[in-house]
C-alpha positions, 0 to 999 in steps of 0.5 A, a space after each residue: 822257233 826252237 825253244 829251251 825252257 827249264 823247271 817250272 812251277 805253277 806254285 809260288 817259289 821265292 824270288 831266287 828260283 826263278 827260271 830262264 826260258 830262251 826262244 829261238 837264240 836270241 831272246 830269254 823270257 824270265 818265269 817268275 813269280 809275282 809277275 802277273 798282277 793281282 787284279 785284272 779289269 780283264 775278266 776273259 784275260 783272269 779266266 785263261 789265266 786260271 784255266 792254264 793254272 797260272 794263278 793261284 787256285 784259292 784265287 778263284 772258284 774251279 768248277 766256274 773256271 770249268 764254265 767259263 772253259 766251256 764256253 770258251 771251248 764251244 766259240 773256239 773256230 776249230 772246237 770240234 775234236 774238244 768237243 767231242 773228247 769232253 763228249 766222249 770221256 763224259 757221255 754228254 754233248 756239251 753243246 746239248 746243255 750249258 756250260 754250268 749244267 755240262 759241268 753240274 753232270 759231271 759231278 752228278 756222275 763222277 763225284 757224287 754230287 761235288 761241282 768243285 771235284 768236278 771243276 777240278 777234273 775239267 780243268 785237269 783234263 785240259 792242262 794234261 791235254 786228255 782234251 787235245 792240244 788246242 789253243 783258248 785265243 788265237 793270235 792277233 792278226 795286225 790288221 
């Protein structure tokens, strides 16, 4: 599938700054602020949106979302590469500790105990591809 997109930003923008994304030749999607609902009943979906930086940063705690990301990575069917990248970057096997302990380890080793800075770093590692390119969920299959 051929995809063409124009610049977009995860920050709030005036409505007239909407961006269009063209998927293939027939489908255009509008990327506009305020499309995502303010409240989620599905906490996993909300966590995934926060991990991907699609929810305003003021609406979540970085350290908790980073821990949720570690848990989700641990449960992925093809998790060897991202887990190896985490171990290589932070000198601790994520499978040997809980997700919260992993975030605390990063906080202690890199940020003088600041959990929120550790959360920001871990989320940034996912967002910028430092952990490799992978999806947090598999596509739906008809069944």
